[in-house]
N, C-alpha and C positions, 0 to 999 in steps of 0.2 A: 821380505822386509829387508830393506837396505841398512847396512851396519852404519850407526853413527854414535856419538858420544852422548846424546841426550837421554834422560830417562823416558822409557815407554810411558810409564804412568806415574803419577804424582799424588794420587788419591789413596791414603791408607783405607784398609777394610772398615775401620770403626767410622769413618767419615763418608762411606757410602761406596768405596772403591771394591772391586771384585779380583783384580789382578795383582800379580806379584809387582813390587815395585823395582824395576830392573832397566838396565841400559845395555844393548848389545855390544857396544865397542867395536873397534877395529881389527882386532886379533882374536884368534881363537874360534871355536865353533859352536858356542852356547847359542841356544835359540828359544824364542818364546814358544811354549807349547801350544798347539792348535787343538788341544784336547779340551779346552775350558777348564772348569773348576776340577779339581781332584775330588773324586766321590769316594770316601772311605767304604770299603767292604765290596766295591763294584769293580775294582781293577786288579787282577792278578798280578803279582810280582813276577816279572819274566825272569828266565834263567840268566845268570850272570849280570844281573841288575842291582844296583844299590838305590834304594829309596830313602832319602833323608827328609825329615820333618822336624820343623822347628816347634817345640814345645813350649819354649820360654824365650823370648827375643829380648827382654827387658832388664830392669834394674832392681835394686833392693827396695824401691818404691814401686810396689805392684800395682798395676791398674787393670781396668776392665779389658783394656785393649793389649796389654802386655803383661804376661806372667814373668817370672824370674827365670833364670838361665837354665836351660835344658834343650838337648838335641837328641832326636830318635833316629837311628839308622836300621833299616830292614835290608836283609841280604837274600839274594835270589838263589841261594844254594838249596839243595833237596830238603835240608832241614828248616829252611826259612827262618835263620837265626835273627834274633831282635837284640839290639844294643842300646842302652840309654846312657847318654853322657851329661852328668849333672841332673839334679831334680830341685829346681829352685821352686819357690812357693808359687802355686797357682799352676804350675806345669802339668799336673797330673789330670786336670780338668781338660786340658787339650789332648793328652793321651786317651782319654776316654772317647772324645769326638772322633779319633781316628779310627776307631773300632778294631784295633789290634787285639788279639787275645791277651787277657789279663795274665793267662797262664805263661805267656812268653816273657813276661817282665822279671826276668832272673839274672840279668847281667848288667851291673851298674858300674859306670866308671866316673870317678870324680877327679875333676881338674885340680880343685883345692876346696878348702872347708870353710870358706866365706858362706855366711847364711843364705846369700841370694842364689847359691848354687847347691844347697843341701836342704833347704826349708821343708820340701815335700818327702824327705826320705822316711821320716816316721810314719807318715800315711802310706808311702809304698810298701813299708814292712808290715804294718799292722792292718791298715784298711784293705789292702789289696790281698792280703791272706784270707780276709773275710769273704772276699769277693770271688773267690775261685782258685787262687794261686796256690798249688800244693808243693810244689818244687822249693827248696831253699834258695835263697839270693846269694848270688856270688858278687863281691865288691872288690874293685880295684881303685887304688888311689895312692898319692904320694906318701913315701915315708918322711921321716924328719930327723935332724940331729937330736931332737928332743923326742923320746917316744911318746910322750903325753900329748904332742902335737901331730902325731901321725893318724893315718887314717883309722888303724885297728883300734886306737883308743877312742876316737870318735864313734865307730860302729858299736864298741862295747858300750860307751855311754848310752846310745839310742836303745840297744838291747835292754839294758837295765831300766830305762825310762819306761819301757813297755812291760815291766813286770806284772803291774796290776792287770793291764789288757790281756796278757797271756793266762794269767791265773783265773781271769774271770771267764774264759771260754773253755778251759781245760775240762775234758770229759764230756763237752758238749759239741764242739766244732774241732776239726783237724788244725793242728798248730805246726805242721811240718813247714807251712810257708812262712813262718816267723823265724826260721834258722837262717843263720847267714855264715859265710865263710869270707875271710879278708886276705887279699893279697896286697901288700905294700909295694909299690913300684919305686926306682931309684929316684931320687931327686936331684941327683948331679950327673946323670948320662942317659942316653938313649937306650932302650932295651925293648927286645919283642917280648910282651908280656902275655900276649893269647895267640894260639895257633891251633884250631880246630876246624874241622869241616870245611877247609879250604879259605878260612877267613884268619887274617892275621891283624893283631893290632899291637902298634908299637906306641910306647910312650917316650916322651922327651921334655927335659926340663925347660921351663919358661921363667920369666923374671916378674914377679908379682908378690909384693908383701913379705912373704917369708920363704925360706927354703921349703920345699915340698910342693909347690904349684907345679903342674905338668900340662902338656898338651897331649893329643893323640892322633894317630894316623890309622885308618882302617884300609886294608887292602883285600880286594877279592876279585878274582877272574880279570886281572888286569887293570881294574878299576881302583881309584883310591880316593878317599876323603879325609881331610885334615881338620881338626878341631882345635883351635889354639887356646881356649879358655881364656882366662884373664892374662894379660901380659903387656910389657912395654915391647916396642918393636926390638926382635932378637934374632940373632943369626941361627939360633937353634930351630926356630920355627921355619925359617927359609930353608935351612938344610933338610928338615924333616918333609918338607912340602915338594921336595924336587919331583918333577914330573906328575904332580897330582892332578886329578880331574877338577875336583871342588875343594877350594880352600874357604872355610868359615873362620873368619878372623875378627876379633872385637874391633870395632870401629865407633869411637865415641864422637859426640858433638863437637863441634869448635868449642873452646873454653868458655867464649863470651856467651854463645847460646846456652850451654850448659849452666852457666850461672844464672841466666834468666829464667829458664825453666824450674830449676831446683831452688832458687832463691838464696843460692850461695853467694858469699863474697867472691869477686872475680879472682882474687889471689888464691882462694880455697878451690875453686874450679880449676884454676890452672895447675895447682898442686895434684889434684886428683887425675886429672886428664893426662898430664905430661909425665908424671912421675911413677903411676902404677898401672896406666892403661895407654891404649893407642888411639891417638886422635885419627880423625878421617884423613887429614893431611899425611900423617905418618903411615896410616894403614896403605894409602895410595903407593907409597914408596915400597912397601913390603910386596904388595901384590905385583908391582912392576918387576921386583926381583924375581918373584916365583913364576910368573905367567902361567896362572892355572887356567883351565879351559873355562872355569867360572869362579869369579871371586864373590863371597857372600859376606856382607857387612852386617855384623851381629852385635848384640849387646849394646844398641843404640836407641835412643828415645826416637819413636817414629811418631812425629806430631805433625798434623796437618799445617803447612806453611814453613816447616822447618826442614822439610825433606831436601830442597834443591841445594842448600849450602853444603849438605853432606857430599853429594855427588860432585859439586864443584871442587871442593877440597880433594877428593879421591881422584878426579880428573887431571889435577895439576901434576900428577905422576904417572898415573896409570889410564889406559885407554881401552882396556880389553872388557869382555863381558863382566858385569857387576850387578848383583842383586842386594837390596836393602831388606833384610829379614824382618818380616812381622811374625807373630804368632801364627802358626799353621801355613807358614810358606813351605811349600814341598818341592824338593828337588828330585827328579828321576835321572839318574846317572847311568848311561849306557856306552857302548862304544861307539855309537852313531852320534849320540847327541846328549846334552844336557838341558832338561826343561825346568822352568821355574814357574810355579803357579800357586794359587791359593785354595783352600779346602773349603768344600761344602760343608757346612757344619750342622751336625744333628744335636741341638741344644740339650737333648734329654736321651742321649744314647745309653742303653743298658750294657751291661758287661758281656764280652764275648768270651766264651771259653772254649779253649783248644785242648790239645792232648798234654798230659803231665807224665813224667817218669815216675813220680811218686805216687803210690796207691793210696786212695783216699782212706783214711784211718783216724778214728777218735780214740786217743789214749787217755788214761788216768780216771780219776773220779771228779765229778763236779764238786766245787768248794761247798762245805757245809754252810747252810743258811743260818743267820744269828737267830736265836729264839724271839727276840722282839718283833721280828718281821711277821710272824703268825698273828700277833695281836693287832698289827698295824695295817695289815693287808684289807683292802675293800673287796668283799666278796660281790663283785659286780654282776656275776651271772645270777645269783640269789636275788639281787635287787631287781634285776630285769624280771626274772621269773615272778616275782611279787607284784610287779607293775602289770604285767599280762594277766596275772589271775584276777586282779582287781578291774580289769578292763581299762 
């Protein structure tokens, strides 16, 4: 396929498209996969590979086509480690579709604590412990000058919110998967915050809303993926992205189109896009400064008829390979190539259970049943037996 600046595909999945929305560009070596749709459970992760799946590409206004913010990264080390960055509302539905073992969902990295980045965390903790995860969950996220605004305070609040749920299953089901540990990362400097099994994760500060918002870079086997989270164009992102293979950077619609779609006054849309986020035009400037092997535009409305203006704005500054992220866009990052494609979705996928470090154990005694329950319970078995006896 000859390199050019035009998108290969402009039809989103919800409108009948099946391919990733991307443009090859005239620099770098990103290429469109010849493998067709990504089939979860049917493709082994290669040694040295990073597979990146967009669990949530959208906004606080969650739609059937776009869950809120979340990115999953699977690493081809012997441990086949799995990392999730943000868990916005609806994103875990897409996690299920990928058939990744629920037991591997134990490493969570928050870019910041806006609701569209954390909305599914309570389900990750409660529901996914019920679904087979036995190991505790490790959480990383920004600290804050005000401890009550830091990640530890947030996770503690969610833990308290789950008290009824935990008490209800004590003595009946394992509760080890409901436990958490939290590591707060610096809000004012870059730092390596994770270094295990050949994988290194570095956090870096970004400019968004309050002190405490961060982005992340994951490095493994000479490959690297950067996730900006929400931010205005910032030198911290550019510096953290030096030499990266895949840069996933938020890319908002032009303010006029954002205003039209969200029914915001134009001045409100301009304030949101230009003072707290990164427009497609500004994202193009960042991509041009970094020159990643593949640029990924994320956190953008993907609406049929409004895709071309995003590429037009990005192309005013950047001519390299670029993908507009949809839910379940999958990137395969290897030394030889980067592919971008969509996922073949199993709409009713069951949980996949992998190994756990924690042994399955049920502790404690079940809660005592209130006395009034005995009087109000319907003895449905006796009712069925009586009906059967009377023919």
